[in-house]
C-alpha positions in Angstrom: 106.8 130.0 75.9 109.4 129.7 72.8 108.4 127.5 69.9 110.8 126.9 66.9 109.6 126.0 63.5 111.8 124.5 61.0 109.9 124.9 57.6 109.5 126.6 54.5 106.0 127.7 55.5 105.9 130.0 58.8 102.8 129.1 60.7 102.8 132.2 62.6 101.7 134.2 59.7 99.1 132.1 58.7 97.6 130.9 61.8 96.5 132.3 65.3 99.2 132.1 68.6 98.1 131.9 71.9 99.1 134.7 74.1 102.7 134.5 75.8 104.3 132.5 72.4 107.2 133.5 70.9 107.5 132.0 67.6 110.9 131.1 65.6 110.9 130.0 61.8 113.8 128.8 60.4 113.8 128.1 56.7 116.7 125.7 55.5 116.4 126.8 52.2 116.9 130.7 52.8 119.0 130.2 56.1 117.2 132.2 58.4 119.0 134.5 60.6 117.8 135.0 64.2 119.6 135.8 67.2 120.0 132.8 69.0 121.6 134.0 72.0 118.3 135.8 73.0 117.1 132.2 73.5 118.1 130.0 76.6 115.8 127.0 75.3 112.8 126.1 73.1 110.1 124.4 75.0 109.0 122.8 71.7 110.5 122.3 68.2 108.3 121.6 64.9 109.8 119.9 62.0 107.7 120.0 58.8 109.8 120.4 55.9 113.3 118.1 54.9 116.4 119.6 56.2 120.1 118.6 56.4 121.5 117.5 59.6 123.7 120.3 60.2 120.6 122.9 59.9 119.4 120.7 63.2 122.9 120.9 64.8 122.6 124.5 64.7 119.9 124.3 67.4 121.2 121.2 69.3 121.9 123.0 72.6 118.5 124.8 72.5 116.3 121.9 71.7 115.0 119.8 74.9 114.4 115.8 75.0 110.7 114.8 74.3 109.8 118.3 72.6 111.2 117.4 69.0 108.1 116.8 67.0 108.5 115.9 63.2 105.8 115.4 60.6 105.3 111.9 60.1 105.1 112.3 56.1 108.8 113.2 56.3 110.0 110.0 58.1 111.4 108.7 54.7 113.6 111.9 54.2 115.7 111.3 57.1 118.4 108.5 56.9 120.7 106.6 59.3 122.9 109.9 59.9 120.0 111.3 61.9 119.4 108.6 64.3 122.2 109.9 67.2 120.2 113.6 67.3 116.8 111.9 67.2 117.9 109.7 69.6 119.5 112.5 71.8 116.4 114.5 71.8 114.1 111.8 72.0 112.1 112.9 68.8 108.6 112.0 68.0 107.2 111.5 64.5 103.3 112.8 64.7 100.5 113.5 62.4 100.5 117.0 61.8 97.7 117.8 59.2 96.1 120.1 61.8 98.4 123.2 62.3 96.0 125.2 64.3 95.0 122.4 66.5 98.5 121.4 67.2 99.4 125.1 68.1 96.5 125.5 70.2 97.6 122.7 72.4 101.2 123.7 72.9 100.6 125.9 76.1 99.1 122.7 77.4 101.5 120.2 76.6 104.9 122.0 76.9 105.0 124.3 79.6 108.2 124.7 81.5 107.3 124.1 85.3 105.8 121.1 86.9 103.4 121.1 89.4 101.7 118.1 92.0 100.5 118.5 95.1 98.3 116.4 97.7 95.0 116.7 99.0 95.5 115.3 102.2 93.5 112.9 104.4 93.5 115.3 107.3 91.2 117.8 105.1 88.6 114.6 104.8 85.3 114.9 106.7 82.9 112.2 107.3 79.3 112.3 106.6 77.3 112.9 110.0 75.0 110.2 108.6 78.0 108.0 108.9 77.8 106.4 112.6 80.7 103.8 112.4 83.9 104.7 114.3 86.5 106.2 112.0 90.4 106.3 112.6 93.4 107.5 111.2 96.1 105.3 109.6 99.0 107.9 109.9 99.1 110.1 106.9 98.3 107.0 104.7 94.4 106.5 105.0 91.7 107.5 106.5 89.5 104.4 107.4 86.1 103.0 108.7 83.8 100.1 108.0 80.6 100.2 106.4 77.6 98.2 105.9 75.6 100.3 102.9 72.9 98.1 101.2 71.4 99.2 97.9 72.6 102.5 96.2 76.0 104.6 96.6 75.8 106.6 99.6 78.2 109.7 100.1 80.9 108.7 102.8 83.0 111.8 103.0 84.3 114.6 101.6 87.3 117.1 101.2 86.5 120.3 103.1 89.5 121.9 101.3 89.1 122.1 97.3 91.6 122.0 94.6 92.2 125.3 93.0 92.0 125.2 88.9 93.6 127.4 86.6 92.6 127.2 83.0 95.8 127.4 81.7 96.9 123.9 82.4 95.0 120.6 82.5 94.8 118.9 85.7 94.7 114.9 86.5 93.8 113.5 90.1 94.7 110.3 91.6 92.8 108.8 94.3 94.7 106.5 96.6 92.5 103.6 98.4 92.0 100.3 99.5 88.5 98.7 100.0 87.4 95.4 100.7 86.1 92.9 98.2 82.1 93.6 99.7 82.4 97.1 98.9 82.3 99.4 96.0 83.1 103.1 95.5 83.0 106.0 93.3 84.7 109.1 93.3 82.5 112.3 93.1 84.0 115.4 91.1 82.2 118.8 90.8 83.8 122.1 89.1 82.8 125.5 90.8 83.3 128.4 89.1 85.7 130.7 90.4 83.9 133.7 92.2 80.9 132.2 93.0 80.0 129.1 95.5 76.8 127.8 93.7 77.7 127.7 89.8 78.7 124.2 89.1 80.2 124.1 85.7 80.7 120.2 85.6 79.8 117.3 88.0 80.5 113.5 87.5 80.5 110.3 89.4 83.6 108.1 88.4 83.3 104.4 88.8 85.6 102.0 89.7 86.9 101.1 86.2 87.7 104.7 85.5 89.4 105.1 88.4 91.9 102.8 87.2 93.8 105.6 85.5 94.4 109.1 86.7 91.3 111.2 86.2 91.9 113.8 83.3 90.0 117.4 83.9 90.1 120.3 81.9 87.5 123.2 81.4 87.9 126.8 79.8 87.2 128.7 83.2 89.1 128.6 86.0 87.7 127.6 89.6 87.5 124.6 92.2 87.6 121.3 92.2 85.5 119.7 94.9 86.0 115.8 95.5 83.6 113.2 97.8 84.0 109.5 98.1 80.2 107.4 97.4 80.4 103.8 98.6 78.2 101.1 98.9 78.3 97.3 100.4 80.1 96.1 103.6 83.6 95.6 104.8 86.8 97.9 105.5 87.0 101.1 103.4 90.5 103.2 103.7 90.9 106.5 101.5 94.3 107.9 101.0 94.8 111.3 99.7 94.0 112.6 96.3 97.0 113.3 94.1 96.5 116.4 91.8 99.1 117.4 88.8 99.6 119.4 86.0 98.8 117.1 83.3 100.5 117.5 79.4 97.6 115.8 77.3 99.8 112.4 76.6 103.6 114.3 76.2 104.7 113.0 79.7 104.2 113.1 83.7 105.7 116.4 85.6 108.1 116.9 82.7 107.6 116.1 78.8 108.8 112.7 78.9 108.1 111.6 82.5 106.6 108.2 83.0 104.3 106.7 85.9 104.8 103.3 87.1 101.6 102.1 89.3 100.9 98.7 91.0 97.8 96.8 91.8 97.6 98.8 95.4 97.3 102.1 93.4 101.0 103.0 94.8 103.0 105.0 92.4 106.6 105.7 91.3 107.8 108.2 88.7 111.0 108.3 86.1 112.3 110.7 84.1 115.0 110.0 81.4 117.4 112.2 79.9 119.6 111.0 77.0 122.4 113.5 77.6 125.4 112.7 75.4 124.4 109.2 74.6 128.0 108.5 76.2 128.4 106.5 79.9 128.7 106.6 82.7 124.6 106.3 83.0 123.8 108.2 86.2 120.6 107.5 88.2 119.5 109.8 90.8 116.7 109.2 93.7 114.8 112.0 95.1 115.1 113.1 98.6 112.0 113.6 100.9 109.6 115.9 98.8 106.3 117.4 100.2 105.8 119.0 96.6 105.4 116.5 94.1 107.7 116.0 91.2 111.5 115.4 89.8 114.3 116.5 92.0 118.0 117.1 90.9 117.3 117.9 87.3 119.8 120.9 86.5 122.7 119.1 88.7 122.3 115.6 86.8 122.1 117.7 83.2 125.1 119.5 84.1 127.3 116.6 84.3 126.1 116.1 80.3 125.8 112.3 80.5 122.5 110.2 80.4 120.6 110.5 83.7 117.5 108.9 85.2 115.5 111.1 87.8 113.3 108.4 90.4 110.9 110.1 92.5 108.4 108.9 95.1 105.1 110.6 95.9 103.4 108.2 98.3 103.1 109.1 101.7 103.8 112.2 103.3 106.9 112.9 101.4 107.9 109.7 99.8 108.3 106.0 100.9 111.8 105.0 100.6 111.1 103.2 96.9 110.2 100.2 98.8 106.8 99.0 97.5 105.4 95.4 96.2 107.4 93.3 94.5 105.4 94.2 91.3 106.0 97.9 91.4 110.1 97.1 92.6 110.4 94.9 89.5 108.8 97.7 87.3 111.3 100.0 88.3 114.2 97.8 87.9 112.7 97.0 84.2 112.9 100.5 83.5 116.7 100.9 85.0 117.4 98.1 82.6 115.2 99.3 79.5 117.8 102.3 79.4 120.8 100.5 80.1 120.4 98.5 77.1 118.9 101.4 74.7 122.4 103.1 75.8 124.2 99.8 74.8 125.8 100.1 78.4 126.2 97.3 81.2 125.7 97.4 84.8 129.1 98.5 85.5 128.5 101.8 83.3 125.8 103.0 85.8 126.3 105.4 88.7 123.5 105.3 91.4 123.0 108.1 93.9 120.9 109.9 96.4 120.6 112.0 99.1 118.7 111.1 102.4 115.5 109.2 101.6 117.1 109.1 98.5 120.2 107.1 99.2 118.5 104.4 100.6 116.5 103.9 97.1 120.2 104.0 95.8 121.8 101.2 98.0 118.8 99.2 97.7 118.5 99.2 94.1 122.3 99.3 93.7 122.7 96.3 95.3 120.4 94.4 92.6 122.9 95.6 89.7 125.8 96.2 90.9 126.8 99.6 89.2 130.5 101.4 89.0 129.8 103.3 92.0 126.7 104.9 94.5 127.4 108.5 95.5 125.2 109.0 99.1 124.6 112.1 101.4 123.0 111.8 104.9 122.4 108.3 104.1 119.2 106.4 106.3 119.3 102.7 105.9 117.2 101.4 108.9 113.7 103.2 108.8 112.5 101.0 111.9 115.6 102.6 113.9 114.8 105.5 112.3 111.2 105.6 113.7 112.5 104.8 117.2 114.3 107.6 117.7 111.5 109.7 116.6 110.1 109.5 120.5 113.0 110.9 122.2 115.9 112.1 119.7 113.7 113.7 117.5 110.4 114.5 118.7 107.9 115.7 115.6 110.2 115.8 113.1 110.3 113.4 110.2 107.2 111.4 111.2 106.8 109.7 107.7 109.2 107.3 109.3 106.5 106.3 112.1 104.0 105.9 108.9 106.5 103.6 107.3 107.1 101.4 110.1 103.6 101.1 111.5 101.9 100.5 108.1 104.4 98.5 106.6 103.2 96.7 103.4 106.5 95.2 101.6 105.5 91.9 100.1 107.5 89.1 98.4 106.9 87.6 95.1 103.9 85.8 96.2 102.3 88.8 97.7 103.1 87.6 101.3 104.4 90.4 103.6 107.9 90.7 104.9 107.9 92.2 108.2 110.1 95.3 108.5 112.9 93.9 111.2 113.2 90.9 108.8 113.6 93.0 105.9 116.3 95.0 107.6 118.1 92.0 108.2 117.9 90.4 104.9 119.2 93.6 103.3 122.2 93.7 105.6 122.9 89.8 105.0 122.9 90.9 101.3 125.0 93.3 101.4 127.5 91.1 103.6 127.4 88.4 100.9 131.0 88.4 99.0 129.8 89.9 95.6 127.5 92.5 96.9 129.4 96.0 96.3 132.7 94.3 96.0 133.3 95.9 92.2 131.1 99.4 93.2 132.7 102.5 94.9 130.6 103.6 97.9 131.0 107.6 98.1 129.3 108.6 101.4 129.1 112.0 103.0 127.3 111.7 106.4 126.1 114.2 109.6 128.2 113.0 112.8 125.6 113.8 115.1 122.8 112.4 112.4 119.5 112.2 114.3 117.6 110.0 111.6 119.8 107.4 111.3 123.5 107.7 113.1 124.2 103.8 112.4 123.6 103.7 108.4 127.5 104.6 107.9 128.8 101.8 110.4 126.1 99.5 109.0 127.5 99.5 105.4 131.3 99.3 107.0 130.2 96.4 109.0 128.5 94.6 105.8 131.9 95.4 103.6 134.2 94.3 106.3 137.0 92.0 104.7 135.9 92.7 101.4 138.0 94.6 98.7 135.2 97.2 98.7 136.3 100.8 97.8 134.7 103.3 100.7 135.3 107.2 100.5 133.7 108.8 103.1 133.5 112.5 104.8 131.9 113.3 108.0 130.4 116.8 108.8 129.3 118.0 112.5 125.6 118.5 113.1 122.5 116.8 112.6 120.7 115.4 109.6 119.6 118.8 108.6 122.4 121.0 109.8 124.7 121.5 106.7 122.7 120.4 103.7 124.6 123.0 101.3 128.0 121.7 102.5 126.7 117.8 101.7 125.3 118.5 98.6 128.5 120.2 97.5 130.5 117.0 98.4 128.1 114.8 96.5 128.2 117.2 93.3 132.2 117.1 93.7 132.4 113.3 94.2 130.2 113.0 90.9 132.4 115.1 88.7 135.3 113.1 90.3 134.1 109.7 89.8 132.7 110.4 86.4 136.2 111.9 84.9 137.8 108.7 86.5 135.6 106.8 85.0 136.2 108.2 81.5 139.9 107.9 82.0 139.5 104.4 82.8 138.0 103.8 79.5 140.1 105.7 77.3 142.9 103.1 78.7 140.9 100.3 77.5 
């Protein structure tokens, strides 16, 4: 971990550093000199003395957004000339009167890698005392009816534990649904590493405490053991446990990552990077991911412009960014928030996605009318994709079956929109005169695609007779046969569209 301090007082000479921290101190008065070529980037930067903008610009390429922290007592010392730099780095003014405490928390907040996984429902074991029928709802929930009077009783536990490394904090998020007549508690025990019977921590979390992810931190490494207690009468549906490295308020997955969640405990995550603050604003929807976290960071950063990463941790590898109106509205609100922050318009946006992400790009792209939508291996009709599972694609991409069988897309009144009706409404909307007519559609597809071989033709049909610009390229093979070529084409088109966009603005 590499830390930069801009200060007259080098903290590394006064305070103790955790193992693995490389500390660099730059004194603006003495113009401290050290070899910046040895540093790829700084994991965190702290400013606790006044300095000129030219001093900060020396380190500009090495400071990542959301990792620049400035002593709040210095806020009056920085005039408006610093605003662009601070905006690019999403700088924060914080209280830094306890340097040792701040230093000690650095490894817990600004570590490099992201981490997130699920403890799946297939690892659930029901209590032998529970005699009611239990059943799987795909990989979405494990369900049963209960009739438990009086105190809470253990309903189930996970036979697979969560490995905990004391270098990081953890957060736990349980997906579940219960009838109104039921109540739930989430039981967490922490077992010392190397011993199966030394319990270092034990707590039962009640429903009001489950409204937010459960933070977990301990000085020792070990294993987190989880179980569910319930009482009352009704239907109980238990989903996976999401467990992720936490950053003590700095962000989700990455510093600056944001979490969106609806009343059904369904989540999406977004990460905004300011780039050069100049248009176009590039939005990328992640594809199917077993590991939880953001996708496409190096590629999108390489374009230099501001970008937004969006990821969907639901189901086995994502839920195509479709959810309740509440969740979808939150995502649209975030997109517009950053459009406004950058001082841009909808026509300054490029939306994009690969495979599952292509649906998100089209679905939300149809709502905001972007400059372009760049797609790779598009999947448009989830119901049709699920139908192909039986004969065309057995045992592959079973997430489509979960989506089709347990479809829960609702309207603004909370009423279920059936899957066939949803797709018919989508096609009808895309066919409307003003949908996509000012948006370029760029599509790379597999000619023998075994997920949705009709996606490309569906798009062509909806744009027939309209002035929509469509650029497409087909490659031989099934959906996952040549992902590298698709990604290469995807990146090339991104560069081309950005260059053409920039030239068109120069003429204005």
